[in-house]
C-alpha positions in Angstrom: 24.3 87.4 168.6 24.5 91.2 169.4 22.8 92.2 166.3 19.7 89.8 167.6 19.6 91.6 170.8 19.4 94.6 169.1 16.6 93.8 166.7 14.7 92.4 169.3 15.4 95.3 171.3 14.0 97.2 168.5 11.0 95.1 168.2 10.2 95.4 172.0 10.6 99.0 172.0 8.0 99.6 169.3 5.5 97.2 171.2 6.1 99.1 174.5 6.2 102.5 173.1 2.7 103.4 174.5 3.3 101.2 177.4 3.6 102.2 181.2 6.9 102.7 182.8 6.9 99.3 184.6 6.7 97.8 180.9 9.9 100.3 179.8 11.8 98.8 183.0 10.9 95.6 181.7 12.5 96.4 178.2 15.4 98.0 179.9 16.1 94.7 182.0 16.1 92.5 178.9 19.1 94.3 177.8 21.2 93.1 180.4 24.4 91.4 179.7 24.8 88.8 182.4 22.5 85.9 181.8 21.0 82.9 184.4 19.6 79.9 183.6 16.0 79.5 184.6 13.2 77.0 184.5 9.9 78.5 183.6 6.0 78.0 183.5 3.5 80.2 181.4 0.1 80.1 181.9 -1.0 81.6 178.6 -4.5 82.6 178.1 -6.4 81.1 175.1 -9.7 81.3 173.2 -12.7 80.3 175.1 -11.3 81.2 178.5 -8.7 78.1 178.0 -5.2 78.5 179.7 -2.5 76.9 178.0 0.8 75.8 180.2 4.3 76.4 178.7 7.6 74.9 180.2 11.1 76.0 179.3 14.7 76.3 180.2 16.1 79.0 179.0 18.7 82.0 179.7 17.0 85.6 180.6 18.7 88.7 182.3 20.2 88.6 185.6 18.4 92.0 186.5 15.1 91.3 185.2 15.0 87.5 187.2 15.8 89.5 190.3 12.9 92.2 189.6 10.6 89.4 189.0 11.4 87.3 192.1 11.4 90.6 194.1 8.3 91.5 192.9 9.4 95.0 191.5 8.5 93.8 188.0 5.1 92.3 187.0 4.3 93.9 183.4 6.3 93.9 180.0 8.0 91.4 178.0 10.5 88.8 178.8 13.2 87.2 176.3 14.3 83.8 176.7 17.6 82.7 174.9 19.0 79.4 174.3 15.6 77.8 175.0 15.3 74.2 175.7 12.4 71.9 176.5 11.3 68.7 178.3 10.4 66.4 175.0 7.6 63.7 175.1 10.4 61.4 175.2 11.6 62.9 178.7 14.3 64.1 177.2 15.8 67.7 177.2 15.7 69.1 173.6 16.8 72.5 172.0 14.1 74.6 170.5 16.5 76.0 167.9 16.3 74.3 164.8 16.1 75.0 161.2 13.0 77.3 161.6 13.4 78.5 165.0 16.6 80.7 166.5 16.2 79.4 169.9 14.9 82.6 171.2 11.2 83.1 172.7 9.3 86.3 173.9 6.6 86.2 176.6 4.6 88.4 178.4 5.7 88.6 182.0 2.4 88.5 183.2 1.8 85.2 182.1 4.6 83.5 184.2 3.7 81.0 186.8 6.5 79.8 188.0 10.4 80.7 187.8 13.1 78.8 189.3 16.8 79.4 189.3 19.1 76.5 187.5 22.5 76.4 188.7 23.8 75.4 185.3 22.6 74.9 181.9 20.1 71.8 181.2 22.3 69.2 178.7 20.4 68.6 175.3 19.6 64.5 175.2 19.6 64.0 178.5 16.5 63.6 181.1 16.1 63.5 184.6 19.6 61.6 185.3 21.6 65.0 185.0 19.6 66.4 187.9 20.2 63.0 190.0 24.0 63.0 189.2 24.3 66.9 190.5 22.2 65.6 193.7 24.9 62.7 194.4 27.6 64.9 193.6 26.5 67.6 196.0 26.1 64.9 198.7 29.6 63.2 198.0 31.0 66.6 198.6 29.7 67.2 202.3 
């Protein structure tokens, strides 16, 4: 796990070697060991002026989340780990499989929305896991 982070860090450092200080700050923030779960929407420009939207759950550095949410960071790259996605069957699936490691890198400037998530989404479940959490919270009051 640590070796993978170092390899990603090396790759990111090569990509930002000619970048501005904000992109270097993003690189440093991605190395934070404290991770938080987020639901994140990316709007990625495609050919012919089209925009493709991607929606993922994943873990990101806590410091990069704070920097983005406080508008201190708007450029650079963001590393998503343990990525999960909503399938066409309305069930959450792991991105990791025989081909993919479960990690993805996106440009920060492509983020449309980012929400902090209280706990990791459960693979194999759908919206019911969040309805159960709402009921538990209401019962606790």
